[in-house]
GUDREN-895229 format. One line per field, with one value per residue: residue in one letter; x, y, z of N, C-alpha, C, O, CB in turn. Coordinates in nm, 3 decimals, decimal comma, padded with zeros to 5 digits, m for minus. Glycine has a CB too. Layout:
N
type <- (A:...);
n.c1 <- (X:...);
n.c2 <- (Y:...);
n.c3 <- (Z:...);
ca.c1 <- (X:...);
ca.c2 <- (Y:...);
ca.c3 <- (Z:...);
c.c1 <- (X:...);
c.c2 <- (Y:...);
c.c3 <- (Z:...);
o.c1 <- (X:...);
o.c2 <- (Y:...);
o.c3 <- (Z:...);
cb.c1 <- (X:...);
cb.c2 <- (Y:...);
cb.c3 <- (Z:...);
***
This chain:
158
type <- (X:X:X:X:X:X:X:X:X:X:X:X:X:X:X:X:X:X:X:X:X:X:X:X:X:X:X:X:X:X:X:X:X:X:X:X:X:X:X:X:X:X:X:X:X:X:X:X:X:X:X:X:X:X:X:X:X:X:X:X:X:X:X:X:X:X:X:X:X:X:X:X:X:X:X:X:X:X:X:X:X:X:X:X:X:X:X:X:X:X:X:X:X:X:X:X:X:X:X:X:X:X:X:X:X:X:X:X:X:X:X:X:X:X:X:X:X:X:X:X:X:X:X:X:X:X:X:X:X:X:X:X:X:X:X:X:X:X:X:X:X:X:X:X:X:X:X:X:X:X:X:X:X:X:X:X:X:X);
n.c1 <- (m00,466:m00,252:m00,125:00,132:00,394:00,566:00,852:00,943:01,099:00,895:00,869:00,726:00,596:00,620:00,371:00,187:00,202:00,004:m00,204:m00,361:m00,115:m00,135:m00,309:m00,146:00,067:m00,053:m00,156:00,092:00,207:00,013:00,060:00,319:00,334:00,095:m00,030:00,208:00,489:00,662:00,970:00,992:00,781:00,514:00,228:00,146:m00,158:m00,315:m00,301:m00,326:m00,311:m00,170:00,082:00,273:00,401:00,699:00,936:00,979:01,215:01,425:01,608:01,895:01,916:01,666:01,317:01,121:00,958:01,073:00,919:00,953:00,796:00,572:00,393:00,108:00,038:m00,192:m00,141:m00,134:m00,051:m00,056:m00,053:00,137:m00,046:m00,287:m00,603:m00,718:m00,949:m00,955:m00,908:m00,857:m00,606:m00,420:m00,317:m00,040:00,208:00,397:00,234:m00,034:m00,159:m00,294:m00,545:m00,649:m00,806:m00,705:m00,446:m00,210:m00,021:00,014:00,128:00,086:00,258:00,263:00,304:00,184:m00,078:m00,402:m00,411:m00,403:m00,433:m00,342:m00,166:m00,319:m00,209:m00,333:m00,571:m00,438:m00,456:m00,496:m00,614:m00,828:m00,859:m01,081:m01,258:m01,516:m01,528:m01,403:m01,251:m01,194:m00,961:m01,013:m00,922:m01,102:m01,353:m01,390:m01,436:m01,425:m01,151:m01,009:m00,719:m00,433:m00,203:00,147:00,392:00,519:00,651:00,748:00,867:01,032:00,953:01,113);
n.c2 <- (m00,649:m00,494:m00,429:m00,202:m00,130:00,167:00,368:00,702:01,018:01,291:01,592:01,887:02,162:02,516:02,649:02,462:02,444:02,561:02,393:02,116:01,871:01,589:01,617:01,767:01,604:01,371:01,474:01,532:01,286:01,145:01,299:01,248:00,962:00,837:00,685:00,625:00,406:00,191:00,031:m00,308:m00,347:m00,244:m00,071:00,226:00,301:00,467:00,642:00,442:00,438:00,635:00,555:00,631:00,958:01,136:01,363:01,688:01,811:02,081:02,198:02,369:02,465:02,435:02,533:02,369:02,172:01,863:01,568:01,272:00,978:00,697:00,465:00,323:00,209:00,151:m00,100:m00,200:m00,502:m00,780:m01,136:m01,420:m01,640:m01,539:m01,463:m01,223:m00,965:m00,800:m00,549:m00,562:m00,346:m00,298:m00,456:m00,640:m00,790:m00,893:m00,948:m00,929:m00,616:m00,531:m00,368:m00,272:m00,080:00,117:00,071:00,004:m00,140:m00,422:m00,711:m00,970:m01,227:m01,428:m01,702:m01,740:m01,744:m01,880:m02,215:m02,247:m01,994:m01,733:m01,473:m01,251:m01,124:m00,948:m00,840:m00,742:m00,836:m01,068:m01,389:m01,635:m01,958:m02,222:m02,543:m02,454:m02,228:m01,897:m01,646:m01,314:m01,124:m00,828:m00,496:m00,277:m00,380:m00,382:m00,593:m00,807:m00,969:m01,251:m01,325:m01,490:m01,416:m01,458:m01,351:m01,077:m00,767:m00,468:m00,162:00,137:00,444:00,701);
n.c3 <- (00,630:00,902:01,218:01,306:01,510:01,578:01,663:01,673:01,614:01,604:01,436:01,530:01,376:01,447:01,404:01,474:01,745:01,897:01,930:02,105:02,234:02,175:01,944:01,763:01,726:01,632:01,380:01,246:01,231:01,068:00,832:00,769:00,752:00,620:00,341:00,243:00,167:00,357:00,364:00,337:00,500:00,458:00,298:00,449:00,605:00,792:01,099:01,401:01,685:01,938:02,161:02,338:02,438:02,458:02,608:02,446:02,211:02,109:01,855:01,761:01,494:01,393:01,411:01,501:01,736:01,855:01,908:02,077:01,987:02,040:01,844:01,687:01,355:01,082:00,833:00,511:00,421:00,277:00,340:00,237:00,037:00,090:m00,050:m00,260:m00,379:m00,674:m00,957:m01,299:m01,426:m01,613:m01,917:m02,044:m02,257:m02,077:m01,847:m01,613:m01,464:m01,156:m00,956:m00,615:m00,543:m00,361:m00,384:m00,646:m00,752:m00,831:m00,962:m01,195:m01,328:m01,622:m01,564:m01,320:m01,391:m01,475:m01,612:m01,958:m02,033:m02,253:m02,430:m02,652:m02,927:m03,119:m02,999:m02,774:m02,516:m02,244:m02,269:m02,135:m02,205:m02,206:m02,170:m02,181:m02,328:m02,426:m02,219:m02,197:m02,048:m01,978:m01,915:m01,959:m01,902:m01,625:m01,457:m01,158:m01,037:m00,871:m00,679:m00,572:m00,322:m00,382:m00,332:m00,147:m00,186:m00,093:m00,185:m00,143:m00,304:m00,446);
ca.c1 <- (m00,420:m00,196:m00,083:00,270:00,434:00,681:00,907:01,001:01,102:00,801:00,891:00,600:00,612:00,568:00,230:00,099:00,222:m00,112:m00,297:m00,308:00,001:m00,171:m00,354:m00,044:00,161:m00,141:m00,148:00,237:00,232:m00,050:00,123:00,449:00,324:m00,024:m00,010:00,345:00,533:00,774:01,034:00,970:00,673:00,396:00,170:00,087:m00,285:m00,352:m00,260:m00,428:m00,301:m00,052:00,105:00,349:00,459:00,796:00,954:01,018:01,360:01,427:01,734:01,935:01,890:01,532:01,219:01,018:00,975:01,082:00,872:00,968:00,657:00,556:00,252:00,079:m00,023:m00,250:m00,063:m00,167:00,052:m00,112:00,034:00,151:m00,152:m00,403:m00,675:m00,781:m01,036:m00,917:m00,970:m00,745:m00,580:m00,347:m00,276:00,070:00,262:00,468:00,153:m00,150:m00,154:m00,426:m00,576:m00,743:m00,860:m00,617:m00,315:m00,230:00,108:m00,002:00,168:00,067:00,310:00,198:00,331:00,092:m00,216:m00,469:m00,359:m00,472:m00,424:m00,243:m00,169:m00,365:m00,139:m00,431:m00,642:m00,346:m00,542:m00,482:m00,733:m00,833:m00,926:m01,118:m01,355:m01,635:m01,518:m01,286:m01,277:m01,106:m00,925:m00,996:m00,925:m01,207:m01,481:m01,408:m01,479:m01,336:m01,074:m00,955:m00,587:m00,366:m00,052:00,263:00,510:00,486:00,762:00,722:00,978:01,002:00,955:01,173);
ca.c2 <- (m00,528:m00,543:m00,298:m00,200:m00,033:00,240:00,476:00,807:01,163:01,366:01,734:01,981:02,308:02,621:02,673:02,351:02,444:02,610:02,283:02,013:01,795:01,478:01,634:01,810:01,480:01,291:01,548:01,525:01,141:01,127:01,369:01,175:00,820:00,802:00,670:00,594:00,279:00,159:m00,088:m00,441:m00,343:m00,225:00,057:00,277:00,365:00,569:00,616:00,367:00,473:00,688:00,462:00,717:01,066:01,167:01,520:01,748:01,873:02,193:02,195:02,515:02,497:02,418:02,597:02,274:02,084:01,715:01,498:01,132:00,919:00,544:00,474:00,208:00,243:00,038:m00,096:m00,293:m00,590:m00,907:m01,242:m01,518:m01,734:m01,470:m01,443:m01,082:m00,936:m00,676:m00,535:m00,548:m00,212:m00,301:m00,603:m00,638:m00,923:m00,931:m01,002:m00,844:m00,536:m00,528:m00,279:m00,296:00,052:00,224:00,005:m00,045:m00,191:m00,559:m00,765:m01,115:m01,289:m01,541:m01,843:m01,762:m01,736:m02,019:m02,303:m02,220:m01,843:m01,683:m01,335:m01,241:m00,995:m00,851:m00,764:m00,681:m00,881:m01,190:m01,467:m01,774:m02,063:m02,340:m02,626:m02,382:m02,116:m01,801:m01,535:m01,205:m01,057:m00,698:m00,389:m00,205:m00,437:m00,355:m00,703:m00,836:m01,105:m01,297:m01,359:m01,542:m01,357:m01,544:m01,287:m00,929:m00,671:m00,311:m00,084:00,286:00,513:00,831);
ca.c3 <- (00,707:01,024:01,302:01,310:01,622:01,542:01,751:01,590:01,660:01,523:01,437:01,546:01,345:01,530:01,359:01,535:01,896:01,978:01,944:02,216:02,198:02,104:01,820:01,677:01,694:01,533:01,244:01,183:01,198:00,945:00,716:00,744:00,710:00,551:00,189:00,214:00,171:00,446:00,291:00,390:00,609:00,369:00,267:00,576:00,565:00,880:01,249:01,480:01,821:02,010:02,277:02,423:02,396:02,550:02,607:02,320:02,200:02,020:01,798:01,728:01,361:01,357:01,490:01,531:01,864:01,801:02,022:02,066:02,012:02,010:01,789:01,599:01,228:01,013:00,731:00,417:00,414:00,264:00,367:00,126:00,038:00,096:m00,165:m00,246:m00,502:m00,747:m01,084:m01,391:m01,463:m01,752:m01,958:m02,133:m02,284:m01,968:m01,738:m01,577:m01,348:m01,086:m00,841:m00,523:m00,514:m00,278:m00,409:m00,779:m00,807:m00,812:m01,094:m01,211:m01,440:m01,698:m01,509:m01,212:m01,454:m01,484:m01,725:m02,080:m02,050:m02,344:m02,459:m02,773:m02,969:m03,202:m02,901:m02,672:m02,384:m02,185:m02,281:m02,070:m02,288:m02,127:m02,255:m02,185:m02,417:m02,405:m02,144:m02,226:m01,928:m02,028:m01,804:m01,986:m01,850:m01,491:m01,382:m01,048:m01,036:m00,745:m00,705:m00,450:m00,298:m00,380:m00,271:m00,121:m00,180:m00,078:m00,215:m00,118:m00,413:m00,399);
c.c1 <- (m00,352:m00,164:00,065:00,324:00,555:00,723:00,964:01,000:01,012:00,831:00,744:00,642:00,567:00,416:00,134:00,105:00,092:m00,211:m00,260:m00,199:m00,043:m00,230:m00,245:00,042:00,076:m00,135:m00,013:00,258:00,151:00,019:00,251:00,428:00,207:00,004:00,127:00,383:00,664:00,851:01,021:00,862:00,531:00,350:00,108:m00,056:m00,328:m00,288:m00,367:m00,422:m00,169:m00,035:00,176:00,407:00,577:00,830:01,000:01,152:01,349:01,584:01,764:01,899:01,760:01,426:01,101:01,059:00,975:01,044:00,889:00,835:00,665:00,415:00,237:00,005:m00,081:m00,184:m00,128:m00,039:00,002:m00,002:00,036:00,047:m00,284:m00,474:m00,747:m00,855:m00,984:m00,964:m00,835:m00,727:m00,508:m00,312:m00,164:00,126:00,342:00,365:00,045:m00,107:m00,281:m00,423:m00,667:m00,814:m00,761:m00,471:m00,315:m00,107:00,119:00,025:00,142:00,149:00,251:00,200:00,242:m00,054:m00,279:m00,404:m00,467:m00,481:m00,308:m00,277:m00,214:m00,317:m00,225:m00,510:m00,567:m00,412:m00,490:m00,618:m00,723:m00,923:m00,947:m01,212:m01,488:m01,634:m01,398:m01,340:m01,163:m01,072:m00,899:m01,017:m01,043:m01,348:m01,494:m01,440:m01,371:m01,285:m01,026:m00,814:m00,530:m00,224:00,045:00,388:00,469:00,625:00,720:00,845:00,947:01,044:01,007:01,113);
c.c2 <- (m00,577:m00,401:m00,323:m00,094:00,034:00,337:00,572:00,953:01,242:01,520:01,802:02,118:02,402:02,656:02,587:02,358:02,500:02,510:02,185:01,920:01,669:01,507:01,697:01,698:01,394:01,349:01,528:01,379:01,112:01,184:01,294:01,035:00,770:00,797:00,656:00,447:00,272:00,034:m00,202:m00,448:m00,339:m00,091:00,118:00,337:00,475:00,542:00,542:00,422:00,542:00,610:00,558:00,838:01,115:01,339:01,564:01,808:01,978:02,197:02,339:02,563:02,486:02,489:02,504:02,223:01,942:01,643:01,349:01,060:00,761:00,538:00,352:00,262:00,111:00,030:m00,229:m00,383:m00,736:m01,016:m01,347:m01,618:m01,667:m01,446:m01,307:m01,065:m00,808:m00,657:m00,518:m00,393:m00,199:m00,441:m00,573:m00,772:m00,985:m00,981:m00,905:m00,757:m00,520:m00,407:m00,320:m00,174:00,151:00,170:m00,048:m00,103:m00,358:m00,626:m00,925:m01,154:m01,412:m01,674:m01,848:m01,742:m01,866:m02,085:m02,265:m02,069:m01,794:m01,536:m01,317:m01,106:m00,902:m00,774:m00,694:m00,718:m01,025:m01,277:m01,600:m01,862:m02,198:m02,419:m02,558:m02,254:m02,017:m01,693:m01,428:m01,126:m00,903:m00,588:m00,311:m00,260:m00,413:m00,470:m00,732:m00,965:m01,135:m01,358:m01,397:m01,475:m01,459:m01,479:m01,132:m00,862:m00,537:m00,248:00,067:00,350:00,649:00,942);
c.c3 <- (00,851:01,100:01,310:01,412:01,578:01,654:01,653:01,664:01,564:01,536:01,428:01,500:01,442:01,521:01,438:01,686:01,968:01,995:02,062:02,157:02,126:01,953:01,723:01,633:01,599:01,393:01,173:01,149:01,075:00,814:00,660:00,683:00,615:00,389:00,160:00,232:00,263:00,402:00,388:00,501:00,536:00,352:00,399:00,521:00,659:01,028:01,328:01,618:01,871:02,135:02,376:02,365:02,496:02,545:02,473:02,316:02,089:01,971:01,750:01,582:01,310:01,456:01,547:01,670:01,815:01,923:01,988:02,088:01,982:01,964:01,720:01,460:01,161:00,877:00,655:00,383:00,403:00,294:00,250:00,145:00,041:m00,032:m00,168:m00,378:m00,549:m00,872:m01,172:m01,431:m01,586:m01,779:m02,071:m02,154:m02,162:m01,846:m01,728:m01,466:m01,286:m00,975:m00,742:m00,466:m00,452:m00,319:m00,552:m00,827:m00,775:m00,945:m01,086:m01,329:m01,498:m01,635:m01,386:m01,257:m01,458:m01,606:m01,835:m02,110:m02,149:m02,385:m02,613:m02,823:m03,044:m03,118:m02,788:m02,527:m02,369:m02,211:m02,221:m02,156:m02,213:m02,229:m02,246:m02,276:m02,383:m02,310:m02,164:m02,090:m01,981:m01,920:m01,836:m01,925:m01,708:m01,407:m01,273:m01,083:m00,898:m00,770:m00,562:m00,445:m00,299:m00,326:m00,248:m00,111:m00,187:m00,081:m00,195:m00,253:m00,366:m00,502);
o.c1 <- (m00,388:m00,175:00,117:00,295:00,649:00,638:01,028:00,920:01,051:00,817:00,662:00,715:00,477:00,349:00,020:00,027:00,078:m00,305:m00,145:m00,198:00,011:m00,204:m00,258:00,087:00,127:m00,110:m00,009:00,320:00,208:00,028:00,281:00,490:00,223:00,051:00,163:00,316:00,761:00,788:01,038:00,856:00,446:00,421:00,017:m00,067:m00,378:m00,234:m00,485:m00,529:m00,062:m00,130:00,137:00,460:00,545:00,759:01,053:01,199:01,275:01,673:01,677:01,861:01,735:01,455:01,009:01,175:00,885:01,112:00,845:00,770:00,752:00,325:00,333:m00,080:m00,037:m00,168:m00,164:00,059:00,011:00,117:m00,060:00,041:m00,384:m00,405:m00,832:m00,830:m00,970:m01,054:m00,729:m00,824:m00,527:m00,283:m00,185:00,095:00,352:00,412:00,026:m00,031:m00,378:m00,321:m00,758:m00,871:m00,746:m00,377:m00,399:m00,092:00,211:m00,050:00,171:00,108:00,194:00,106:00,220:m00,144:m00,207:m00,348:m00,587:m00,537:m00,190:m00,389:m00,142:m00,361:m00,199:m00,528:m00,618:m00,418:m00,448:m00,725:m00,628:m01,042:m00,856:m01,239:m01,578:m01,736:m01,303:m01,457:m01,046:m01,163:m00,788:m01,116:m01,101:m01,442:m01,607:m01,469:m01,254:m01,347:m01,005:m00,793:m00,570:m00,145:00,031:00,480:00,394:00,707:00,658:00,929:00,839:01,150:00,959:01,144);
o.c2 <- (m00,681:m00,289:m00,434:00,025:m00,035:00,383:00,530:00,991:01,259:01,572:01,777:02,187:02,370:02,686:02,625:02,291:02,483:02,534:02,176:01,896:01,643:01,433:01,676:01,694:01,348:01,276:01,509:01,349:01,057:01,121:01,281:00,995:00,673:00,891:00,677:00,373:00,343:m00,072:m00,186:m00,542:m00,426:00,003:00,054:00,405:00,576:00,436:00,577:00,455:00,492:00,599:00,562:00,832:01,131:01,422:01,486:01,855:01,963:02,199:02,415:02,677:02,522:02,499:02,543:02,230:01,902:01,646:01,304:01,076:00,710:00,594:00,280:00,350:m00,002:00,131:m00,332:m00,337:m00,811:m00,993:m01,355:m01,680:m01,726:m01,408:m01,282:m01,136:m00,714:m00,730:m00,473:m00,326:m00,104:m00,526:m00,500:m00,864:m01,107:m01,050:m00,815:m00,801:m00,495:m00,362:m00,397:m00,172:00,263:00,239:m00,131:m00,115:m00,411:m00,600:m00,993:m01,113:m01,494:m01,752:m01,962:m01,727:m01,964:m02,016:m02,253:m02,031:m01,816:m01,487:m01,370:m00,998:m00,782:m00,654:m00,606:m00,635:m01,091:m01,231:m01,674:m01,840:m02,269:m02,378:m02,612:m02,187:m02,059:m01,653:m01,460:m01,068:m00,863:m00,589:m00,269:m00,184:m00,421:m00,451:m00,696:m01,054:m01,044:m01,432:m01,347:m01,476:m01,552:m01,547:m01,074:m00,904:m00,496:m00,271:00,112:00,320:00,706:01,060);
o.c3 <- (00,907:01,050:01,319:01,395:01,540:01,731:01,557:01,750:01,449:01,647:01,339:01,572:01,520:01,619:01,467:01,754:02,090:02,070:02,107:02,036:02,019:01,858:01,602:01,519:01,497:01,297:01,051:01,048:00,980:00,709:00,541:00,584:00,541:00,325:00,044:00,305:00,238:00,406:00,509:00,581:00,556:00,387:00,453:00,419:00,609:01,062:01,322:01,669:01,836:02,213:02,492:02,254:02,614:02,489:02,395:02,420:01,992:02,056:01,708:01,556:01,195:01,575:01,619:01,712:01,741:02,026:01,882:02,192:01,911:02,027:01,693:01,466:01,176:00,810:00,711:00,325:00,500:00,278:00,174:00,251:00,002:m00,127:m00,082:m00,475:m00,471:m00,913:m01,128:m01,465:m01,661:m01,695:m02,169:m02,078:m02,147:m01,755:m01,809:m01,380:m01,357:m00,921:m00,770:m00,357:m00,501:m00,279:m00,587:m00,949:m00,712:m01,039:m00,988:m01,438:m01,426:m01,651:m01,343:m01,174:m01,442:m01,692:m01,814:m02,212:m02,121:m02,376:m02,698:m02,784:m03,038:m03,143:m02,719:m02,437:m02,464:m02,171:m02,245:m02,174:m02,170:m02,342:m02,309:m02,292:m02,317:m02,317:m02,145:m02,030:m02,018:m01,847:m01,736:m01,905:m01,661:m01,289:m01,284:m01,141:m00,818:m00,866:m00,457:m00,539:m00,218:m00,280:m00,326:m00,029:m00,284:00,007:m00,233:m00,309:m00,268:m00,489);
cb.c1 <- (m00,555:m00,059:m00,158:00,322:00,460:00,655:01,018:00,919:01,254:00,654:00,991:00,542:00,545:00,643:00,213:00,147:00,351:m00,176:m00,301:m00,434:00,086:m00,270:m00,476:00,036:00,207:m00,293:m00,170:00,361:00,192:m00,178:00,164:00,529:00,314:m00,137:m00,063:00,431:00,556:00,724:01,194:01,100:00,692:00,286:00,062:00,191:m00,394:m00,509:m00,233:m00,405:m00,321:m00,066:00,199:00,449:00,353:00,924:01,062:00,925:01,483:01,373:01,740:02,093:01,963:01,507:01,162:01,005:00,853:01,235:00,723:01,070:00,540:00,583:00,223:m00,018:00,084:m00,405:00,098:m00,225:00,139:m00,173:m00,008:00,290:m00,138:m00,378:m00,768:m00,666:m01,196:m00,789:m01,082:m00,770:m00,509:m00,212:m00,418:00,172:00,354:00,560:00,230:m00,275:m00,101:m00,455:m00,625:m00,685:m00,974:m00,647:m00,287:m00,276:00,238:m00,139:00,331:m00,085:00,430:00,261:00,492:00,126:m00,213:m00,639:m00,354:m00,608:m00,399:m00,234:m00,027:m00,511:m00,020:m00,530:m00,734:m00,330:m00,725:m00,449:m00,769:m00,891:m00,842:m01,195:m01,368:m01,667:m01,650:m01,230:m01,294:m01,176:m00,791:m01,089:m00,791:m01,207:m01,492:m01,504:m01,504:m01,402:m00,947:m01,052:m00,509:m00,356:m00,034:00,289:00,647:00,394:00,857:00,650:01,023:01,089:00,823:01,346);
cb.c2 <- (m00,424:m00,647:m00,281:m00,176:m00,103:00,312:00,425:00,812:01,226:01,332:01,778:01,989:02,340:02,738:02,643:02,203:02,537:02,728:02,206:01,917:01,762:01,407:01,714:01,913:01,388:01,289:01,704:01,579:01,041:01,183:01,514:01,160:00,743:00,909:00,786:00,677:00,232:00,139:m00,063:m00,492:m00,207:m00,299:00,042:00,398:00,262:00,577:00,754:00,210:00,353:00,838:00,321:00,647:01,165:01,071:01,573:01,849:01,757:02,335:02,091:02,532:02,428:02,270:02,705:02,157:02,106:01,665:01,537:01,085:00,995:00,440:00,596:00,099:00,313:00,049:m00,095:m00,221:m00,570:m00,921:m01,304:m01,585:m01,826:m01,355:m01,553:m00,957:m00,928:m00,664:m00,405:m00,640:m00,145:m00,211:m00,705:m00,549:m00,914:m00,809:m01,023:m00,927:m00,412:m00,678:m00,163:m00,368:00,037:00,221:m00,113:00,060:m00,103:m00,591:m00,728:m01,155:m01,314:m01,557:m01,872:m01,668:m01,682:m02,012:m02,478:m02,280:m01,777:m01,775:m01,271:m01,260:m01,024:m00,926:m00,848:m00,509:m00,877:m01,169:m01,480:m01,768:m02,088:m02,299:m02,781:m02,347:m02,041:m01,733:m01,577:m01,110:m01,132:m00,679:m00,293:m00,193:m00,585:m00,260:m00,823:m00,834:m01,105:m01,402:m01,238:m01,706:m01,284:m01,594:m01,305:m00,904:m00,691:m00,266:m00,113:00,353:00,513:00,826);
cb.c3 <- (00,734:00,996:01,466:01,172:01,762:01,413:01,859:01,453:01,661:01,568:01,311:01,704:01,229:01,499:01,205:01,487:01,935:01,919:01,810:02,274:02,320:02,190:01,829:01,741:01,836:01,580:01,265:01,289:01,317:00,960:00,760:00,878:00,833:00,590:00,107:00,299:00,029:00,587:00,249:00,443:00,710:00,414:00,152:00,658:00,556:00,883:01,325:01,481:01,893:02,042:02,238:02,479:02,374:02,513:02,715:02,284:02,162:02,099:01,686:01,748:01,288:01,349:01,408:01,419:01,976:01,741:02,058:02,163:01,912:02,142:01,694:01,683:01,134:01,000:00,774:00,296:00,529:00,123:00,497:00,120:00,150:00,155:m00,179:m00,221:m00,474:m00,760:m01,091:m01,521:m01,362:m01,758:m02,024:m02,085:m02,408:m01,928:m01,602:m01,536:m01,376:m01,013:m00,885:m00,425:m00,425:m00,089:m00,305:m00,871:m00,735:m00,756:m01,128:m01,230:m01,413:m01,826:m01,471:m01,097:m01,597:m01,501:m01,685:m02,073:m01,907:m02,469:m02,428:m02,776:m03,055:m03,296:m02,845:m02,697:m02,402:m02,034:m02,416:m01,917:m02,416:m01,980:m02,204:m02,050:m02,412:m02,547:m02,001:m02,336:m01,852:m02,141:m01,797:m02,127:m01,874:m01,476:m01,473:m00,909:m01,135:m00,679:m00,778:m00,452:m00,161:m00,514:m00,372:00,020:m00,285:00,053:m00,355:00,015:m00,482:m00,401);
***
């Protein structure tokens, strides 16, 4: 997790104008950014701090007050080389899909799996074969797996 500083014009709808300014701005920042991906930044988790609020502007075509704000967000953006614990959510011949609970778009292609890992067509699962036996990488078991981040790409979904 990391903190990211952002400047944005936050629209405050008329129904929020009766609340204190920091509260209404915080509510709108959370609504706009929480659980959203910002391209090349990461997954926004929540508002951390409002740094500065400037004057509000009212546009002719809009009933909202647009307040220029500077704030920091808590963002999930793992660094390359970081080891994270997750769970297998799906097993396909293309690779494994992992989840860390709040984020489920983690893909592990076969060339990044342990040596001796093969896809079992009959079971439709990845199997790690070692001198100690076989281990099925089964999403149904719910067992935790540790993985190392080799690349992080965050794309906005429309």
